[in-house]
TIVO-625503 format. One record per residue (C-alpha): x, y, z; residue in three letters. Coordinates in steps of 0.001 Angstrom, whole numbers, padded with zeros to 6 digits, always signed. Example, Ala and Ser with C-alpha at 12.3 -4.5 7.8 and 13.67 -1.06 7.14 Angstrom:
+012300-004500+007800ALA +013670-001060+007140SER 
//
This chain:
+001190+000499+028583MET +000063+003867+030783SER -003460+005225+029836ALA -001664+008531+028730PRO +000773+006774+026271ILE -002277+005089+024868ALA -004815+007810+024735ASP -001464+009740+022531ARG -002203+006681+020478LEU -005875+007093+019744VAL -005238+010967+019148SER -002488+010499+016480LEU -004452+007928+015032ARG -007513+010262+014844ARG -005998+013048+013440ASP -004215+010503+010316LEU -007651+009001+009672HIS -009501+012883+009569GLN -006935+014008+006853HIS -006748+010583+004093PRO -004536+011227+001179GLU -004092+008676-002270PRO -001212+007383-003767ALA +001464+010054-004015TRP -000970+012818-002655ARG +000343+012067+000648GLU +001397+015849+000973PHE -000225+016544+004606TYR +000364+013384+005733THR +004106+013410+005257THR +003960+017014+006799CYS +002157+015375+009620ARG +004411+012408+009948LEU +007792+014936+009512VAL +006216+016965+012336GLU +006163+013904+015008GLU +009569+012376+013501ILE +011212+015688+014668ARG +010145+016009+017942GLN +011134+012314+018533ILE +014261+013204+017199GLY +015394+011243+014928ALA +018935+011129+013236ASP +018357+011099+009527ASP +014850+012194+008095ILE +014518+011385+004714ALA +011657+013410+002693VAL +010224+012555-001015GLY +013366+012387-003230PRO +015475+012878-000290ASP +014263+008800+000574ALA +014352+007555-003297TYR +014932+008121-006669ASP +011716+009593-007991PRO +012243+007912-011520ALA +011759+004551-009517ASP +008013+005017-008803ARG +005091+003500-010469MET +001013+004497-010859ALA +002056+008468-011035GLU -001294+010583-011231PRO -001634+013468-013326GLU +000080+016699-012599ALA -003306+018569-012071ASP -004685+016158-009710ASP -001675+016468-007324LEU -001343+020600-007605ASN -005112+020237-006421ARG -004204+017853-003241TRP -000855+019936-002794ILE -003119+023164-002335GLU -005366+021401+000282ARG -002401+020837+002281ALA -001143+024036+002205ARG -004375+025083+003434GLU -004648+022789+006222ARG -000972+024550+007263GLY +001228+022166+005870ALA +004750+023349+005789ASP +006104+025416+002455ASP +009057+023714+002329GLU +008491+020424+002759LEU +005618+020787-000017LEU +008438+022463-002792GLU +010432+019081-001666LYS +007763+016871-002646MET +006675+018728-005568ALA +005414+016470-008079GLY +003889+014144-006001GLY +007051+013012-004102ASN +005397+012128-000453THR +006394+009684+001660GLY +009578+010181+004597VAL +012435+007939+006141VAL +013383+008246+009154ALA +016966+006587+010932VAL +017852+006240+014258LEU +021629+005617+014809ASP +022005+003711+018209LYS +025831+002537+017773GLY +026721-001158+016925ASP +024415-003652+016096GLY +022212-004663+013364PRO +020315-003216+010681SER +016758-002998+011246VAL +014029-001692+009585GLY +010069-001117+009809LEU +007711-000219+006834ARG +004470+001221+007288VAL +002481+002662+004786ASP +000590+006066+004713ILE -001796+006227+001927ASP -005911+006097+001447ALA -008829+005321-000534LEU -010604+006719-003125PHE -013261+005808-000932ILE -016562+008332+000315GLU -016521+007701+004282GLU -019625+006534+005955SER -021673+009536+007372THR -023890+007007+009294ASP -024262+007549+013270GLU -022966+003675+013676GLU -019883+004567+012502HIS -017537+005425+014913HIS -015265+008080+013281PRO -018827+009717+012026ALA -020039+009380+015709ALA -016499+010474+017231GLU -016328+013742+015206GLY -012613+011802+013497PHE -014413+011062+009611ARG -012042+011946+006783SER -012369+015627+006093ALA -012138+014797+002169TYR -015165+013484+001002ASP -013182+011378-001979GLU -010643+009557+000262SER -010601+007450+003123MET -008392+005478+005660HIS -010542+002474+004379ALA -007503-000138+004967CYS -005960+000906+008607GLY -002864+003329+007241HIS -003565+005536+010032ASP -002777+002684+012397VAL -000051+001564+010168HIS +001422+005259+010574MET +000883+005327+014716THR +002360+002111+015052TRP +005146+003592+012931GLY +005637+006329+014832LEU +005055+005094+017860ALA +007963+002198+017462VAL +010193+004908+016565LEU +009568+006699+019644ASP +010276+003552+022087SER +013354+002343+020240ILE +014563+005615+020351LYS +014052+005437+024165ASP +015445+001987+024775SER +018218-000063+025372GLU +018214-000601+021366PHE +021630-001052+019972GLU +022293-000458+015911GLY +020576+001154+013380THR +016953+001561+013348PHE +015320+002761+009973THR +010756+003006+009468VAL +009831+003210+005775PHE +006532+005464+005691PHE +006177+004252+002319GLN +003297+005898-000380PRO +001452+004982-002646ALA +000935+000620-001371GLU -002128+000675-002977GLU -001440+001352-006588VAL +001478-000742-005511SER +003716+002688-006795GLY +005721+003454-004038GLY +007281-000172-002577GLY +010059-000394-005612HIS +011590+002802-005359PRO +011870+002612-001376MET +013418-000919-002042ALA +015480+001018-004336GLU +017150+003391-002025SER +020311+003423-000112GLU +017988+003418+003656TYR +017089-000544+002452CYS +020594-001453+001285ALA +022118-002841+004208ASN +018970-003756+006188LEU +020004-007303+008350ASP +016154-007718+009214TYR +012757-006237+007718LEU +009373-005968+009545PHE +006368-004892+007448ALA +002841-004858+009225VAL -001323-004987+008532HIS -003282-004350+010841VAL -006789-006660+011253GLY -007464-008771+007682LEU -010480-010605+009346ASP -007820-011802+012043HIS -010013-010309+015679PRO -008098-007891+018406THR -006060-010110+020088GLY -004816-012202+017594GLU -001382-011882+015983VAL +000391-013600+012699VAL +004059-013662+012952ALA +004736-013993+009444GLY +002024-014576+006181ILE +002209-017068+003360GLU +001821-016857+000058ARG +001247-012981-001045PRO +000159-013114-004671LEU +002598-011457-007252ALA +000644-008882-009222MET +000140-005977-011624CYS -002056-003649-012439HIS -002474-002975-016939VAL -004120-000195-018329ASP -005020-000126-021865ALA -006523+002326-023978THR -007983+001141-027470PHE -008649+004029-030259GLU -011060+003094-033011GLY -012504+005130-035387THR -015928+007189-034655ALA -019045+006942-037192ALA -022916+007569-037639HIS -024234+004101-035652ALA -027191+004118-038115GLY -026137+006302-041333LYS -022458+004793-041612HIS -021737+001780-038660PRO -019242+000305-041425ASN -016997+003558-041457GLU -016564+002677-037813GLY -013801+001086-036256ASP -015428+000291-033181ASN -013662+000396-030016ALA -016825-000827-028091MET -016364-004330-029848GLN -012761-004299-029061ALA -013673-003663-025321LEU -016390-006703-025011GLY -013904-009042-026983THR -011280-008083-024697ALA -013207-008569-021599ILE -014732-012198-022669GLN -011566-013148-023353ASN -009729-012169-020577THR -011737-014585-018693TYR -010910-017185-021026ALA -007119-017446-020669ILE -006257-020397-019746PRO -004865-020706-015754ARG -001520-022087-015148HIS -001151-025988-014032SER +001986-025017-011094ASP -000078-022865-009042GLY -002846-020586-008675MET -003595-017722-011078THR -006025-014483-011415ARG -006850-011809-013655VAL -009604-009258-013722ASN -011095-006516-015439ILE -012157-004266-012878GLY -012868-001186-014899ARG -014234+000276-018800ALA -014696+003273-019957GLU -015949+005075-023183GLY -018050+005960-025645GLY -019783+008963-026249THR -024044+008927-027394ALA -025867+005611-028220SER -026124+006719-032030ASN -022284+006646-032218VAL -019374+004268-032874ILE -017337+004156-029561ALA -013912+005329-031192ASP -012067+005336-027304GLU -012682+002918-024609VAL -010017+002731-021400THR -009742-000630-019779VAL -008067-001264-016212LEU -006809-004677-015401GLY -004749-006588-013457GLU -002995-010238-013248ALA -002251-011797-010180ARG +000064-015000-009624GLY +000891-017860-006546GLU +004451-016871-007710THR +006168-013892-009307THR +007036-016188-012354ALA +002952-017758-012541LEU +001987-013269-012501MET +004468-013083-015674GLU +002560-015482-017349TYR -000471-014059-016782MET +000796-010954-017233LYS +002001-012160-020545GLU -001451-013175-021715GLU -003089-010722-020407LEU -001497-007907-022437VAL -001848-010458-025301GLU -005654-010610-025350THR -005776-006766-024467LEU -004033-005837-027994ARG -006011-009016-030376THR -009070-007834-028728SER -008717-004323-030521ALA -006860-005915-033751THR -009777-007717-034342MET -012062-004695-034356HIS -009562-002687-036155GLY -008719-000447-033308CYS -005165+000212-032043ASP -004174-000509-028531ALA -002054+001234-026386ASP -001189-000954-023434ILE +000773+000242-019763GLU +002107-001736-016824ILE +001108+000784-014292VAL +002177-000931-011021SER +003892-004534-010387GLU +004958-006382-007287SER +007046-009613-006479PRO +006069-012867-004210ARG +008381-012562-001141ALA +007704-015317+001984ASP +008453-014558+005953SER +011528-015910+006965ASP +010885-018682+008978PRO +013942-017372+011551GLU +012305-013890+011990LEU +008324-015323+012048VAL +010143-017217+015440ASP +011344-014289+016897VAL +007879-012389+016166VAL +005739-015212+017688ALA +007726-015730+020650ASP +007500-011898+021562VAL +003927-011907+020917ALA +002699-014413+023141ALA +004091-012277+026135ASP +002273-009042+024869VAL -000685-008018+026959ASP -003729-008380+025418GLY -002360-011052+022685VAL -004557-014235+023243ASP -003362-016150+020211THR -000074-016179+018472VAL -000713-017629+014341LEU +002967-018703+013653PRO +001840-018406+009576THR -000935-017623+008018ALA -002106-017386+003861ASP -002379-013750+002681PHE -004188-014339+000046GLY -003371-010622-001643ALA -001030-008583-003066SER +001339-006411-001156GLU +004234-003898-002615ASP +006973-004273+000813ALA +007369-007773-000761THR +009556-005480-002670PHE +011271-004305+000188LEU +011012-008456+001515MET +012894-009379-001595GLU +015966-006923-001446ARG +016476-007452+002243VAL +016517-011300+001596GLN +018532-011251-001905GLU +021176-008951+000604ASN +021475-012034+003415GLY +019236-010392+005388GLY +015246-011739+006878SER +012272-010362+006482ALA +008459-011092+007864THR +005479-009553+006872TYR +003480-009658+009827LEU -000419-009145+011241ILE -001815-007556+014071VAL -005912-008626+014666GLY -008600-005913+015443THR -011685-005847+015336ASP -013411-004477+012211HIS -017331-004097+012036PRO -017070-004630+008131THR -013963-005276+005573SER -011284-003533+004338HIS -012023-001161+001315HIS -015144-000210+002307THR -017373+003133+003655SER -017823+001487+006935THR -014547+000120+007905PHE -012739+000910+010979ASP -010552-000453+014092VAL -010486-001530+017340ASP -008155+000848+019049GLU -007319-001222+022091THR -005260-003007+018970SER -003117+000589+018725LEU -000781-000197+022094PRO -000633-004530+021259ILE +000686-003404+017891GLY +003316-001163+019197VAL +004507-003519+021778GLU +004813-006311+019186VAL +006597-004630+016839LEU +009095-002591+019473THR +009967-006154+021327LYS +010627-008008+018358SER +012910-005307+017457ALA +014465-005470+020403LEU +015110-008866+020442SER +016907-009297+017057VAL +018848-006581+018108SER +019966-008071+022030GLU +020801-011362+019504SER +023486-010594+018075ILE 
//
């Protein structure tokens, strides 16, 4: 890849890195993507509700929070017409190239950021080079800025290539909360794909290493609960209260006592709890955020049911009510061997790649599995690949960063993989 093109990739990635927006708040990000897609010349550009049914979304934020982010995007020069289309948090975009008869090939990349304040340490490259997040409460701490850059660059490469068929890029919102994969999987754009590539940067694989397809992604669900009791004076009339804090303590202890399943690996966690008002008040309301995972979708369902029952009975034990919500979830879907072989063969001949792993355990969860599952159920093939990058600290930390030499590697692997399946028909 020429130096000017590589420089362009770096510039684009840094611009996206500097404007990170969390799930369903990716207003400026979507506008920026549309601007680039229009310049490339896609045949179809579907934004927000044109790309999916808003009723299929999960883990939607409160309206007041959305308004704050949409105004921030407007202040940064985001397109008013596009912002109006995204009202209610319907972010994200799908771009389609129609290049004649041939297979229908998709590429899924995610676009949201995390609620993490980015480091200001001079040793942190984005801070030192002046492209640290412009927003103190959010950061691209998982490489989604890289994924978007790949999506745009591959779209551009396919546009000017010998590719024959239809090429669709899903710029999916809300991956970090498992909220955006389901609506895009249910959309018309995912209905007739013959092949789907999903991709992630890094994940503890170094620069120069490519994993052609992950194995055993975990099915997962996010569960929120609110315990509602009765307040009382903790010294004068503690017996008159129904203690939501006691319900919380019971819920935490009993959650970790849920029996693991003999059919495979399972996980459960209470990650956040808050409530109460003062030391001398019996707490009347506490909120709990938890999750359950499983090696298979069925095992996740087992853990979810056990978690929900544990939360409910913990509340009842202390005279409280429990309002429980399944905020979002995603299934397990494995990479197809035939598409893994395609990526492995292509990657072996890409400059900068020195190690190709056919498969590797994922060990986490991803809502790209919704799209993979739909493609596979319709007779197509899907794979979730990893393009390695050296990163100084782990994903989801304030000092996460990438080795920008991995940018052209990812573009070439993805472009040549798409071309390979097009030529094989």
